[in-house]
C-alpha positions in Angstrom: 101.3 54.6 125.4 103.0 57.6 126.6 101.0 60.0 124.2 97.5 58.8 125.4 99.0 59.1 129.5 99.9 62.8 128.2 96.5 63.1 127.0 94.9 62.5 129.8 96.4 64.6 132.0 96.0 67.5 129.9 92.4 66.6 130.2 92.4 65.9 133.9 93.8 69.0 134.5 92.2 71.4 132.5 89.0 70.0 134.1 90.4 70.7 137.7 91.0 73.9 136.5 87.7 74.5 134.9 85.7 73.6 137.6 87.7 75.3 140.5 87.3 78.8 138.5 83.4 78.0 137.8 82.2 76.9 141.7 84.8 79.7 143.0 83.3 82.9 141.2 79.2 81.3 142.0 80.3 82.6 145.2 80.5 85.7 144.1 77.4 86.9 141.3 74.8 88.7 143.1 71.6 88.3 141.6 70.1 90.8 139.3 67.5 93.5 140.5 64.3 93.9 138.0 63.4 98.1 138.1 63.8 100.6 135.6 63.5 104.3 135.2 62.9 106.5 132.2 64.4 109.6 131.0 62.7 112.4 128.9 63.8 116.0 127.8 61.8 119.3 127.4 62.6 122.5 126.5 62.0 125.3 129.2 60.8 128.6 127.2 60.6 130.7 129.9 64.5 131.1 130.3 66.3 133.6 127.9 67.7 131.2 125.6 65.5 128.5 126.2 67.6 125.8 128.1 66.7 122.0 128.5 65.2 120.4 131.4 65.3 116.6 131.8 62.8 114.9 133.8 63.9 111.3 135.1 61.0 109.2 136.4 61.3 105.6 138.4 58.9 102.8 136.6 59.1 100.0 139.7 59.6 96.5 138.4 59.6 93.5 140.2 62.4 94.6 142.5 60.4 97.8 143.5 60.0 97.2 147.3 63.3 96.0 148.0 64.1 99.9 146.8 65.9 102.2 149.3 66.7 104.8 147.7 67.4 105.9 143.8 70.3 108.3 142.6 70.5 110.9 139.5 73.4 111.7 137.8 74.0 113.6 134.8 77.6 114.3 132.9 77.8 117.1 131.1 78.8 116.4 126.9 82.0 116.8 127.3 81.9 113.9 129.8 83.8 115.5 132.3 81.6 117.7 134.5 79.0 115.9 137.1 75.8 118.4 137.2 74.9 118.0 141.3 73.7 121.5 141.5 70.7 120.8 138.7 69.3 118.1 139.8 66.2 118.5 141.9 66.5 114.4 142.8 64.5 111.7 143.8 63.3 112.2 147.7 66.8 111.4 149.2 66.1 108.7 152.3 62.8 107.6 151.3 61.8 104.5 149.4 60.7 105.7 145.8 57.3 105.2 144.6 56.2 104.3 140.9 56.0 107.5 138.8 58.3 109.6 141.0 60.5 112.1 139.2 63.8 113.9 139.6 63.9 117.1 137.1 67.5 118.4 135.8 67.3 122.1 135.0 69.3 124.6 133.7 70.7 122.4 131.0 72.1 123.8 127.6 69.9 123.2 124.9 70.7 120.9 121.2 73.7 119.0 124.1 73.1 115.2 125.0 73.7 114.9 128.6 75.0 111.2 130.5 71.9 110.0 132.6 72.6 107.6 134.9 69.8 106.5 137.5 71.0 104.5 140.5 69.0 102.5 143.2 70.2 100.9 146.7 68.7 97.9 147.4 67.8 97.0 151.3 70.2 94.6 151.2 72.7 96.9 150.6 73.3 96.3 147.1 73.1 98.5 144.6 72.5 99.3 140.5 72.4 101.4 137.5 68.8 101.6 137.0 69.2 103.8 134.0 72.4 104.3 131.7 71.1 106.7 129.0 72.0 109.6 126.8 69.6 112.5 126.7 
C-alpha cells in the first residue's frame, strides 16, 4: 500500500517537473527563418602566385523579404584569424536582393576557409544562413 502511494507521488512530481520544463522553454523559442546563401571558390590567375577567390551569393528564400542585412565572415585554416580586410561584403546597411554577392579575395590557393554568413532580420533577430568550408 505504501509502495503504491510512493509510486503515485513520484509520477505526479515527475509530471509537474516535466510540464514546468516544457512550458517554461516554449516562451523563449524563436522561429527559424528560411533564407540561404551559397559559396563557390575560384582561382585568380592574374596574381603571382595565383590566389583563391570565394564568391558568396545570397539565394533568398521564403523569408527573404524580412532580411535587413547580411554579414560575411571568413576564418583562416588555422581557425584563429578572421579575414575581415579581404572581404567585399554585401552592401552594408541595405537589404540584400536575391543574387547579390560578397567576394573574398587574396586567399591562399589550396587552403580551406571557414565561411559564415549571418542574416539580420527586420525584427532584430539574427541567424546564420551559411556555415561551410570552401
